[in-house]
C-alpha positions in Angstrom: 89.0 53.5 85.1 88.1 50.2 86.7 90.7 50.7 89.4 89.5 54.3 90.0 85.9 53.2 90.4 86.9 50.4 92.8 88.9 52.7 94.9 86.1 55.3 95.1 83.6 52.6 96.2 86.0 51.2 98.7 86.5 54.6 100.3 82.8 55.2 100.4 83.6 58.9 100.2 82.6 61.2 97.4 83.7 64.7 96.5 81.2 66.0 99.0 83.7 65.9 101.8 86.3 67.7 99.8 87.4 71.3 100.0 86.2 74.4 101.9 85.3 76.0 98.6 84.1 72.9 96.8 81.2 72.7 94.4 79.6 69.3 94.7 75.9 69.1 94.2 73.9 67.7 97.1 70.4 68.0 95.8 67.4 70.2 96.5 67.4 73.9 97.3 66.4 74.2 101.0 65.1 77.4 102.5 64.7 78.3 106.1 62.3 81.1 107.0 62.8 83.5 109.9 60.9 82.5 113.0 59.6 85.9 113.9 61.7 86.2 117.1 64.6 88.1 115.6 65.1 91.8 116.3 64.9 92.4 112.6 63.4 90.4 109.7 66.1 90.5 107.0 63.9 88.6 104.5 65.2 86.3 101.8 68.9 85.8 101.1 71.0 83.2 99.4 74.1 81.6 101.0 76.5 79.1 99.5 75.5 75.9 101.4 75.6 73.1 98.9 79.3 72.9 98.5 79.4 69.4 99.9 82.5 70.1 102.0 82.6 68.8 105.5 84.6 71.8 106.9 81.7 74.1 105.8 79.6 72.4 108.5 78.8 75.7 110.2 76.6 76.8 107.3 74.7 73.5 107.3 74.3 73.5 111.1 73.2 77.2 111.2 70.6 76.3 108.7 69.4 73.0 110.2 69.5 74.1 113.9 67.6 77.3 113.0 70.3 79.8 113.8 69.8 81.7 110.6 66.1 81.8 111.3 66.7 83.1 114.8 68.6 86.0 113.3 65.7 86.9 111.0 66.9 85.3 107.7 64.9 83.4 105.2 67.8 81.5 103.8 68.1 79.5 100.5 71.2 77.4 100.2 72.8 77.4 96.7 75.7 75.9 94.8 78.3 78.3 93.6 81.9 77.9 92.3 84.8 80.2 93.2 84.3 82.7 90.4 80.5 83.0 91.2 81.3 83.6 94.8 83.8 86.4 94.0 81.3 88.1 91.7 78.5 87.8 94.2 80.5 89.2 97.0 81.9 92.0 94.7 78.5 93.2 93.6 76.7 92.5 96.9 74.2 89.9 95.7 76.0 87.4 98.0 76.4 89.0 101.5 78.8 86.4 103.0 80.6 83.2 102.0 83.1 80.8 103.5 86.4 80.0 101.6 90.1 80.3 102.2 93.1 82.4 101.4 92.6 81.8 97.7 90.4 84.9 97.9 93.3 87.2 99.2 94.8 87.8 95.7 91.4 88.9 94.1 91.1 91.5 96.9 94.7 92.8 96.0 93.5 93.0 92.4 90.6 95.2 93.3 87.6 93.1 94.1 85.4 94.5 96.9 85.1 92.0 99.7 86.8 91.5 103.1 87.6 88.9 105.8 85.2 89.3 108.7 85.7 86.1 110.7 87.8 82.9 110.9 86.0 79.6 110.2 88.4 76.9 111.2 92.0 75.6 111.3 93.9 73.5 108.9 92.4 71.0 106.4 95.1 70.3 103.8 97.8 67.6 103.8 100.5 66.1 101.6 100.7 62.3 101.6 103.1 59.7 100.2 103.2 56.0 100.0 104.7 54.3 103.1 107.7 52.8 101.2 108.5 56.0 99.2 111.5 57.1 101.3 110.1 60.6 101.2 110.0 62.1 104.7 110.9 65.8 104.3 110.8 68.6 101.7 114.3 67.9 100.4 113.2 64.4 99.3 110.7 65.9 96.9 113.3 67.6 94.7 113.0 66.0 91.2 109.7 64.3 92.2 106.2 64.7 90.9 103.4 66.2 93.1 99.7 65.8 92.4 97.3 68.6 93.1 93.7 69.4 92.3 94.3 72.5 90.1 96.9 75.1 89.5 96.6 78.0 91.9 94.4 76.1 94.3 95.0 76.3 98.1 96.7 72.8 98.2 99.0 74.0 95.4 99.7 77.3 97.3 100.3 75.5 100.6 102.7 73.0 99.0 104.5 75.9 97.3 104.8 77.9 100.5 106.0 74.8 102.5 108.6 73.9 99.9 109.7 77.6 99.6 110.2 77.8 103.3 112.6 74.9 102.9 114.5 76.4 100.0 112.8 74.5 97.2 111.2 76.2 94.2 108.0 74.4 93.2 108.3 75.9 89.7 111.7 74.5 88.8 112.6 71.7 91.2 109.5 69.6 91.3 106.9 68.6 88.7 103.3 69.5 89.3 100.4 67.4 87.9 96.8 68.6 88.3 94.0 66.0 88.5 90.8 68.0 89.0 88.5 68.3 92.0 88.2 64.6 92.8 90.9 63.8 95.3 90.3 60.1 94.8 92.0 60.4 91.4 95.1 61.8 93.1 95.2 58.9 95.6 94.8 56.4 92.8 97.6 58.0 90.8 99.8 57.9 93.9 99.0 54.2 94.4 99.9 53.4 90.8 103.2 55.3 90.9 102.2 58.0 88.5 103.1 60.7 91.1 105.4 60.6 94.2 103.3 62.7 96.5 100.0 64.6 96.5 98.6 67.7 98.2 95.0 67.2 99.2 92.0 68.7 100.9 90.5 66.8 103.8 89.2 64.2 104.1 91.2 62.5 101.3 94.6 62.6 103.0 93.1 61.3 106.3 91.2 58.6 104.5 94.4 57.5 102.6 96.4 57.5 105.8 93.8 55.4 107.8 92.7 53.0 105.1 95.6 52.8 102.7 98.5 53.1 105.1 99.8 56.2 103.3 101.9 58.7 105.3 101.3 62.4 105.8 104.6 64.3 105.5 102.8 67.6 105.9 99.5 68.5 107.7 98.3 72.1 107.7 96.5 71.5 111.0 99.5 70.1 112.9 102.6 71.5 111.3 104.5 73.8 113.6 104.4 76.7 111.2 100.7 76.5 110.6 99.1 74.8 113.6 96.6 77.0 115.4 96.1 79.3 112.4 92.9 79.8 110.6 93.2 78.7 107.0 89.5 79.2 106.1 87.6 82.4 106.6 84.2 84.1 106.2 84.3 86.8 103.6 81.7 89.6 103.4 80.7 91.9 100.6 82.1 95.4 101.1 78.9 96.7 99.6 76.8 95.0 102.3 79.3 95.9 105.0 79.0 99.6 104.0 75.2 99.7 103.6 73.9 97.1 106.1 76.6 96.3 108.6 74.1 94.8 111.0 73.0 92.3 108.4 76.6 90.9 108.4 76.6 91.0 112.3 73.4 89.0 112.4 74.9 86.4 110.0 78.0 86.1 112.1 76.0 85.6 115.2 74.3 82.6 113.5 77.8 81.3 112.5 79.1 81.7 116.0 76.2 79.7 117.4 77.0 77.0 114.8 80.7 76.9 115.5 80.2 76.7 119.2 77.6 73.9 118.9 79.8 71.9 116.5 82.9 72.2 118.7 80.8 70.9 121.7 78.8 68.3 119.7 81.0 67.0 116.9 79.3 63.6 116.6 75.8 65.0 116.6 77.0 67.6 114.0 78.4 64.8 111.8 75.1 62.9 112.0 73.2 65.9 110.9 75.3 66.8 107.9 75.5 63.1 106.8 71.8 62.3 107.4 70.7 65.5 105.7 73.0 64.6 102.8 75.1 67.7 102.9 78.0 65.3 102.5 78.1 61.9 100.9 79.5 59.5 103.4 78.1 57.2 106.1 81.2 57.3 108.3 80.1 59.2 111.3 83.2 58.5 113.3 85.6 59.8 110.7 83.4 62.9 110.0 83.3 63.6 113.8 87.0 63.3 114.1 87.6 65.6 111.3 85.2 68.2 112.6 87.0 68.1 116.0 90.3 68.6 114.2 89.1 71.8 112.6 88.8 73.4 116.0 85.8 75.6 115.4 86.0 78.3 118.1 83.6 78.3 121.0 82.2 81.2 122.9 84.7 80.5 125.6 87.5 80.6 123.1 86.3 84.0 121.9 86.0 85.4 125.4 89.5 84.2 126.2 90.9 85.8 123.1 92.2 82.6 121.7 91.4 83.2 118.0 94.2 85.2 116.4 92.5 86.1 113.2 94.4 89.2 112.1 97.8 87.6 112.8 96.7 84.5 110.8 95.6 86.7 107.9 98.9 88.5 108.0 100.9 85.2 108.1 99.3 83.8 104.9 99.5 87.1 103.1 103.3 87.2 103.9 103.8 83.6 102.7 101.8 84.0 99.5 103.7 87.2 98.7 107.0 85.4 99.1 106.0 82.9 96.3 104.5 85.7 94.1 100.9 84.4 94.4 99.9 87.8 95.9 101.2 91.1 94.7 101.7 93.6 97.6 104.6 95.8 98.6 103.3 95.9 102.2 101.8 92.7 103.6 101.2 94.4 107.0 99.2 97.2 105.5 97.3 94.8 103.2 96.4 92.6 106.1 94.9 95.5 107.9 93.0 96.6 104.8 91.3 93.3 104.1 90.3 92.5 107.6 87.1 94.3 108.7 86.1 93.2 112.2 82.3 93.3 112.9 80.9 93.9 116.3 78.4 91.1 117.1 77.9 91.6 120.9 77.2 87.9 121.4 80.1 86.6 123.5 81.0 89.5 125.8 
């Protein structure tokens, strides 16, 4: 325990920079009222905006820069775990949330929500000690890999990457879950309890920069995954059916935030740190990570750079190969779960 505490303090990073779907408490329950200039006053809504994850920055920036208010929303930011998000989307009490491809299987199982937009590119890595001798998937056969929890996105990504290289994660490697705090995985790797670990950002990047660890896989740069959305915005089918313009208004606010972050990463890092959405004082690291997520700009959208439907199809296909998603027709399923929404803000 003494070693773990020392390591956490040395890093100066808490869980608050963890995963796209994290659940770290960041205090308060902020609310932003509509400013009266929007075409429609949508009134009060709740959005998950106290997750503490850095890559959820568009929610924080849309709130702090007034983009939700400009679109007519009186927003209260709340904390919600994955199950709460699923239920909220399914019954319509939560109109929209950000998370990743972990939410594809629940849709296949009958829950009523859909992908409406991409959020950002890769934020998961697998790291090893520099003297481990592990440089490629084959080196992990017979080894122990740390993860946060079974079935999580780091677990699914590691499974898919190994499967693509002919390795069965169920029989040829040992998996050890450590819970949500990635610092525990890093400490276990340092102590030799595990041979590699699959992590959300920023833990892999921090371990690489401050501990000399080596990334053997990076979702954001690996040739099979680079340039693909891993995290998405999911909307409630109930709200999409009954109030599609509400979702369009929310997406316009997110587009403003994504564009602003992409063009002002350091300023965005200062806002999310100073407002205590994330618990770190490292502006440079946060800025670098925000840049690495490649939030799409208006110019990107006009040029057609985002390839959302293709990216959805890719992850569905890979998850189906390793039996994390049950579908006989990945192509048809990809078309079913993606519901594009016309926002008319970047034509």
